[in-house]
C-alpha positions in Angstrom: 49.3 111.5 111.3 49.1 112.8 114.8 51.1 111.5 117.8 50.3 112.4 121.3 52.5 112.0 124.4 54.9 113.8 126.8 57.5 115.6 124.7 61.0 115.7 126.0 62.2 119.0 124.6 66.0 118.9 124.6 66.3 122.4 123.4 64.2 124.1 126.1 65.1 121.4 128.7 61.5 120.8 129.6 58.8 118.1 129.3 55.2 118.8 128.4 52.1 117.1 126.9 51.9 117.6 123.1 50.1 116.7 119.9 52.6 116.2 117.1 51.4 116.5 113.5 53.4 114.8 110.8 52.9 115.1 107.1 55.1 113.9 104.2 57.8 112.7 106.6 58.2 116.0 108.5 56.9 117.5 111.7 54.5 120.3 110.6 53.3 121.3 114.1 53.9 120.6 117.8 51.0 121.9 119.9 50.9 121.9 123.7 47.8 120.3 125.1 46.3 119.8 128.5 46.7 116.1 128.8 48.4 113.3 126.8 49.3 109.7 127.3 52.0 109.0 129.8 54.6 107.8 127.4 57.5 110.0 126.3 58.4 111.3 122.8 62.2 111.7 122.4 64.5 112.3 119.5 65.9 109.1 118.0 69.2 107.7 119.1 72.4 108.1 117.0 75.5 105.9 117.3 78.2 108.5 116.8 80.8 105.9 115.7 80.3 102.3 114.6 81.7 99.8 112.2 78.6 98.0 111.0 80.7 95.1 109.9 81.6 94.2 113.5 77.9 93.3 114.1 78.6 90.5 111.6 75.5 91.7 109.7 75.2 93.5 106.4 73.7 97.0 106.9 70.2 96.0 105.9 70.2 93.3 108.6 71.8 95.5 111.2 69.1 98.1 110.7 66.3 95.6 111.5 67.8 95.1 115.0 68.9 98.6 115.7 65.6 100.3 115.1 63.9 98.2 117.8 66.2 99.9 120.3 65.3 103.4 119.1 68.3 103.9 116.9 67.4 106.1 113.9 70.9 106.8 112.6 74.5 105.8 112.7 77.8 107.5 111.9 79.5 104.5 110.2 83.1 103.9 109.2 83.3 101.2 106.5 87.0 100.6 106.9 86.6 97.0 107.8 85.2 96.0 104.4 87.4 98.6 102.7 90.5 96.8 103.9 89.1 93.6 102.3 87.7 95.0 99.1 88.5 98.7 98.7 86.1 101.0 96.9 83.7 98.2 95.9 83.4 97.3 99.5 82.5 100.9 100.5 80.0 101.1 97.7 78.4 97.8 98.8 77.8 99.1 102.3 76.2 102.4 101.0 74.0 100.6 98.5 72.8 97.9 100.9 72.2 100.5 103.7 70.1 102.6 101.3 67.6 99.7 101.0 66.4 100.4 104.6 64.9 103.4 106.3 67.6 103.6 109.0 69.8 106.6 108.3 73.4 105.4 107.7 76.0 108.1 107.3 79.2 106.8 106.0 82.7 108.2 106.2 85.8 107.9 103.9 88.1 105.3 105.5 91.4 107.1 106.2 93.6 104.1 106.9 93.3 101.4 104.3 95.6 99.7 105.1 95.9 100.9 108.7 99.7 100.5 108.6 102.4 99.3 106.3 103.2 96.5 108.7 100.4 94.2 107.6 98.7 92.9 104.5 95.3 94.1 103.5 93.2 93.3 100.5 93.1 96.8 99.2 94.6 100.3 99.3 92.7 103.6 99.4 95.2 106.4 98.7 94.8 110.2 99.1 93.3 110.5 95.6 90.7 107.8 96.5 89.9 109.7 99.7 89.5 112.9 97.7 87.1 111.1 95.4 85.0 109.8 98.3 84.9 113.1 100.1 83.5 114.7 97.0 80.4 112.6 97.3 77.3 113.8 99.1 76.8 110.4 100.8 80.2 110.6 102.5 79.9 112.8 105.5 83.4 112.9 107.1 86.9 111.5 107.1 86.8 108.4 109.2 89.1 107.8 112.2 92.7 108.7 111.5 94.3 105.8 113.3 97.8 106.5 111.9 98.5 109.1 114.6 102.3 108.6 114.2 101.7 109.6 110.6 100.1 112.8 111.8 102.8 113.6 114.3 105.6 113.0 111.8 103.6 114.7 109.0 103.6 111.8 106.6 102.9 113.2 103.2 100.0 110.8 102.3 98.4 111.3 105.7 98.5 115.0 105.5 97.0 115.0 102.0 94.1 113.0 103.3 93.5 115.5 106.1 93.8 118.4 103.7 91.2 116.8 101.4 88.7 116.6 104.3 89.4 120.3 105.2 88.9 121.3 101.5 85.6 119.4 101.4 84.5 121.1 104.7 83.9 117.8 106.4 84.8 116.7 109.9 87.8 114.5 110.7 87.5 111.7 113.2 90.3 110.8 115.5 91.8 107.7 117.0 94.7 108.3 119.4 94.6 106.1 122.5 96.7 107.3 125.4 98.1 110.3 123.4 98.7 113.2 125.8 100.6 116.5 126.1 102.1 118.2 123.1 101.7 115.2 120.9 97.9 115.3 121.6 97.9 119.0 120.9 99.7 118.5 117.6 97.3 115.7 116.6 94.2 117.8 117.4 95.7 120.9 115.8 95.9 119.0 112.5 92.1 119.4 112.3 91.1 116.2 114.1 87.9 116.9 116.1 86.9 113.7 117.9 88.3 110.7 119.7 86.5 107.5 120.8 89.7 105.8 122.1 90.2 107.5 125.5 90.4 105.0 128.3 91.0 107.3 131.2 89.2 110.4 132.5 92.4 112.3 132.6 93.2 111.6 128.9 89.7 112.6 127.8 89.6 115.8 129.9 93.0 116.8 128.5 91.7 116.4 124.9 88.4 118.2 125.7 90.4 121.1 127.1 92.2 121.4 123.8 89.0 121.5 121.8 88.3 117.9 121.0 84.9 116.2 121.3 84.9 112.9 123.2 82.8 109.8 122.3 82.0 107.6 125.3 82.3 104.1 123.9 80.6 100.9 125.2 81.1 98.1 122.7 81.3 94.4 123.0 85.0 94.4 123.9 86.0 98.0 124.6 84.0 99.4 127.5 85.0 103.0 128.6 81.7 104.2 130.0 82.8 103.7 133.6 86.0 105.7 133.2 84.5 108.5 131.0 80.9 109.0 132.3 82.1 111.6 134.9 82.7 113.9 132.0 79.0 114.6 132.1 79.7 116.8 135.1 82.5 118.6 133.2 81.7 119.2 129.5 78.4 117.4 128.6 78.0 119.7 125.5 81.1 118.0 123.9 80.1 114.4 124.5 78.6 111.7 122.3 77.8 108.0 122.7 79.1 105.3 120.5 79.5 101.5 120.4 82.3 101.3 117.8 82.1 97.5 117.6 78.9 95.6 118.6 78.6 91.9 118.2 75.2 90.5 117.1 74.2 88.9 120.4 74.8 92.2 122.2 72.9 94.1 119.5 69.9 91.9 120.1 69.9 93.1 123.8 70.2 96.8 123.1 72.2 99.6 121.5 72.6 103.3 122.5 69.4 103.0 124.6 71.4 100.9 127.1 74.0 103.6 127.6 71.3 106.2 128.1 69.6 103.9 130.7 72.9 103.4 132.5 73.8 107.1 132.6 70.4 108.1 134.0 70.6 105.3 136.6 74.0 106.8 137.6 72.3 110.2 138.3 73.5 112.2 135.3 71.3 115.0 134.0 68.5 113.7 131.7 68.9 116.4 129.1 72.7 116.2 129.0 72.6 112.5 128.5 69.9 112.6 125.8 71.7 115.4 124.0 74.8 113.2 123.9 72.7 110.3 122.6 70.5 112.2 120.1 71.6 115.7 119.3 75.3 116.3 119.6 76.2 113.8 116.8 73.7 115.5 114.4 75.2 118.9 115.1 78.8 117.8 114.8 78.5 115.8 111.6 75.6 117.9 110.1 73.4 114.9 109.7 70.0 114.9 108.1 68.3 113.6 111.2 65.3 115.3 112.9 65.6 116.8 116.5 61.9 116.9 117.3 61.4 120.5 116.1 58.8 121.9 113.6 60.2 121.5 110.1 62.5 118.6 111.0 62.3 115.1 109.6 60.0 113.1 111.9 62.7 110.9 113.4 61.8 110.1 117.0 61.2 107.4 119.5 58.3 106.7 122.0 59.5 105.2 125.3 57.6 103.9 128.3 59.4 106.0 130.8 62.6 108.0 131.4 64.2 105.4 133.6 64.5 102.2 131.6 63.9 103.7 128.1 62.0 100.7 126.9 61.1 101.4 123.3 57.4 101.3 122.3 57.9 102.5 118.7 60.5 104.1 116.5 59.7 106.5 113.6 62.0 107.5 110.8 60.8 110.1 108.3 57.3 109.9 109.8 57.0 106.1 109.2 56.8 103.7 112.1 59.7 101.3 111.6 59.4 99.2 114.7 57.2 98.4 117.7 58.3 97.0 121.0 59.0 93.6 119.6 59.2 93.7 115.8 60.9 95.5 113.0 58.2 96.7 110.6 60.1 96.8 107.3 61.0 93.9 105.1 64.2 92.0 104.8 66.1 92.7 101.5 68.3 90.4 99.6 72.0 90.9 98.8 74.6 89.1 96.8 77.8 88.2 98.7 81.0 90.1 97.8 84.3 88.7 99.0 88.1 88.3 98.5 89.8 85.2 99.8 92.9 83.6 98.3 94.8 81.4 100.7 94.9 77.6 101.0 94.5 75.2 103.9 97.3 74.8 106.5 98.9 71.8 108.3 99.5 71.5 112.0 103.2 71.7 111.6 102.7 75.2 110.0 101.8 76.5 113.5 104.9 75.1 115.3 107.2 77.8 116.8 110.9 77.0 116.6 113.1 78.4 119.3 115.8 77.6 121.8 115.2 80.7 123.9 114.2 80.7 127.6 112.1 83.9 127.7 109.6 85.5 125.3 107.5 88.5 124.8 103.8 87.6 125.4 100.7 89.6 124.4 98.6 90.1 127.5 95.0 90.4 126.5 92.8 92.4 128.9 89.1 91.7 129.5 87.0 94.6 128.4 89.8 96.4 126.6 91.3 96.4 123.2 94.7 97.7 124.4 97.1 95.0 125.5 100.1 94.7 127.8 103.5 93.2 127.1 104.7 90.4 129.3 108.2 89.0 129.5 108.0 85.4 130.8 109.8 82.1 131.0 108.8 79.6 128.2 108.9 75.9 127.9 110.5 74.2 124.8 111.1 70.6 123.7 113.7 69.7 121.0 113.8 73.3 119.8 110.0 73.6 119.6 107.9 75.9 121.8 105.2 74.3 123.9 102.0 76.1 125.0 101.5 76.2 128.7 97.8 76.0 129.6 98.4 76.0 133.3 100.0 79.4 133.1 97.6 80.5 130.2 100.5 80.9 127.8 98.9 80.0 124.4 99.7 80.2 120.7 98.3 83.1 118.7 98.6 83.0 115.0 97.7 85.3 112.0 97.3 84.0 108.5 97.3 86.2 105.4 94.0 85.5 103.7 94.8 87.5 100.5 97.7 85.3 99.3 99.4 82.1 100.3 102.0 82.7 103.0 103.2 80.8 106.1 101.3 81.6 109.4 103.0 84.0 111.8 102.7 82.9 115.4 103.5 84.3 118.8 102.4 83.8 122.4 99.4 85.3 124.2 98.1 85.3 127.8 94.6 86.2 129.0 92.3 83.9 126.9 92.3 81.1 129.5 91.6 78.2 127.1 92.3 74.8 128.6 92.1 72.9 125.3 91.1 73.4 121.7 91.3 76.6 119.6 89.2 79.5 118.3 89.6 81.3 115.0 88.1 84.2 113.2 88.3 86.0 109.9 87.1 89.1 111.8 90.6 90.5 112.6 90.7 94.3 112.7 91.4 96.0 110.5 92.8 94.0 107.6 90.7 90.9 108.4 93.3 88.3 108.0 92.6 85.0 109.9 93.5 85.2 113.6 93.4 82.3 116.0 94.4 81.3 119.6 94.9 77.7 120.6 96.4 75.2 122.9 97.9 72.9 120.3 98.8 72.9 116.7 96.3 70.3 115.6 93.4 72.3 117.1 94.8 75.5 115.5 94.9 73.9 112.1 91.4 72.6 112.4 89.9 75.9 113.5 91.8 77.9 110.8 91.0 75.5 108.0 87.3 75.6 108.7 87.5 79.3 107.9 89.7 78.9 104.9 87.4 76.3 103.4 84.4 78.5 103.8 86.1 81.7 102.8 85.4 83.5 106.1 83.6 83.2 109.4 84.3 82.2 113.0 85.1 78.8 114.4 85.8 76.9 117.6 87.1 73.3 118.0 87.6 71.1 121.0 86.1 68.3 123.0 85.6 66.4 119.6 83.3 69.2 118.4 83.5 71.8 115.7 81.3 74.9 115.7 81.2 77.4 112.8 79.4 80.7 111.9 79.6 81.4 108.2 80.2 85.0 107.1 80.1 85.0 103.3 80.1 88.8 102.8 83.8 89.9 102.7 84.4 87.0 105.1 83.2 89.1 108.0 79.4 89.6 107.6 76.2 87.5 107.2 73.1 88.3 105.2 70.9 86.2 107.5 68.5 87.6 110.1 70.3 89.2 113.0 68.4 87.0 115.5 69.7 83.9 113.8 73.3 85.2 113.6 73.1 86.3 117.2 72.0 82.9 118.2 74.8 81.2 116.3 77.3 83.6 117.7 76.0 83.1 121.3 76.5 79.3 120.9 80.1 79.9 119.8 80.6 82.2 122.8 79.2 79.8 125.3 81.2 76.9 123.9 84.4 78.9 124.1 83.7 79.8 127.7 82.0 76.7 129.1 83.8 74.0 127.2 87.1 75.5 126.1 87.5 77.5 129.3 88.0 81.1 128.2 87.8 83.6 131.0 87.1 86.6 128.8 83.7 88.3 128.7 83.8 88.5 124.9 86.5 86.2 123.6 85.8 86.6 119.9 85.6 90.4 120.1 88.9 90.5 122.1 90.5 88.1 119.6 89.5 90.4 116.7 91.6 93.2 118.1 94.8 91.2 118.7 96.0 92.1 115.2 95.1 95.9 115.4 98.6 97.3 115.4 97.6 100.9 116.0 96.4 100.0 119.5 99.2 99.5 122.0 101.1 97.7 123.6 101.8 94.5 121.8 99.9 93.0 118.7 100.5 90.4 116.0 100.1 90.9 112.2 100.7 88.5 109.3 104.2 90.0 109.1 105.3 89.7 112.8 105.0 90.7 116.4 104.5 94.5 116.7 105.0 97.1 119.4 102.3 99.7 119.2 104.3 101.9 121.6 107.5 101.9 119.6 105.6 101.4 116.3 108.0 98.7 115.0 108.3 95.0 114.8 110.0 93.4 117.9 111.5 89.9 118.5 109.3 87.3 120.2 112.2 85.7 122.0 114.7 87.2 124.4 
C-alpha cells in the first residue's frame, strides 16, 4: 500500500511531500517526491493518561469512537474497574481491548482501594502489583494517588514502588497541589509524571525537579488554560491527556481537540504534536509508530494543520476509520459486575442535628478539587433541611458492596432547584453517590441504580431518566453514539429541568467521593478532609 501526502516530520521539524510505502503493517519506505496531495500525514495521537471506564464504554466501544478522532493508542489505568472487581476486572479490560485494533496500554493500579477511609469491592496488595508488573501487557505502575503514603513511607506503598523499579517500568504520579520539599520527596521516590497540576507554578516546580507534566483536559477537570504556557518553557517534558472523558464529549473529539486549541493559541506546531504523539511513546516505551521507516504504520491523515479534521486513521497499516465512520466491527462482551446492596427508604437520607453551622463541600465547575465552606444551616425538629435558595443540598454515598446505612453531608455548587441525581460512577471505589433537594427524590434516584445494579439516574418534575451501565455498574456495552445520546439527555435534563449550573454535573458528582483530592469529600464512611487526610465532623 502507498500513501501520498505532506509528511509532518516531527523528528526533523519539517514538512515535505512524500510517498509512504507500507507492507505487513510497517512503513518500509518514505520517499520525498515533487508533489503530493495537500493533506497532511502525522503520527497518531496518544492519550497519555485515561481511565477508559469514565467514558462509560467498555474498551471495544471506546475504541470505535476514539479512532475517528485520530487516536491510535491510550495509556490506560484500569483502577476504576479494579476497585469494583480486582484482578478479574483488570483482565476484562485487557481482554476486551485486545479485540480491537486501537493500541491500549494498561498499567497496574497502585491504589485499590485508594485509601483505607472508604469501602471498595476489591484489594490489590503489593504482591498483586508485583504479579501484574511481571506481565508484558502491563506497561507501568499507574498513578500513585496515596501521596501521604509515599511521604510517610508506608510499607505497602513503598513495596509497590519498588516492584515497579525492579520491573524497570515507569511510575505515574498523582499529587495535586504538592510543592516544596514534599514534592521533591514524592518525585525522588521514583515517580515520574503528574497529571493533577492545576497551576502553572506547581507544574513548573515539578518540571524543575525532573517530573514530566501531563496537560489534562477532561470532562470535569480542565487544566489546559493554566498549564499550556509550559509549551514556552519545557515542551520536551509535556504530554496531553484526558484522564476522564464522558461519552458525549468523546463523540465530539479527543486529543485532536487539544492539539487544535494549542495551535490556535500560537504554540509551536512541532512541540504540540510531539506532546500529543511522540512524548508518551518515548516515556512509556510504547509499541506505537512515529512515522519512521521500520515503525508500525500508525498514523493519521488530516485536512490541514489548523483544525486537524481527521480524514482517516491507520493502525498497523490498516485503515480503521474515515472522516465519519469506524471501519472495524463491534464485538460482543458478557457483563461482569459486583453489586450487593438493597433499596433504601427516604428516611435513610435524613440528617439529624441540632447544630447551627456545618462544613459544606463546595463543588467547583471545571475542577475536581473542592473547597470547604462553613455556613449557617436550617433545621426543623432536629432534622436538617436542604436550602435550595442558597444552594445547600444533601450529598449522600451508599456502600454498594454490602448493606449499610447511607452517609450524608451537605454540598454547594450543584444548583439543583428540585429533584435529585445519582450515579454509580463514583471515583474511585464506585459506591453510589447522589445529590438532591429532598429525601424522597434521593431515595428514588438511588433506588433506580440499586435495582439495575449500576448506572446513572435523574428524577424530578414527575420524570425519571436512567442510563444503564451493566459492566461493573460503570460501563455500557452499547454503541458509543447511543450511550452518548442517553448521557446527553440526562445532562440536559439535569441542567434545564433540575437547574444545575455545572458544565458537567455528573462528572463533577463522580469526583465528590475521591478522597485523595482536597479539600473536602464524602465517602461511605464519613466526611473527609483531603488536606488533613482524616475524617472531620459535619457540624460545628
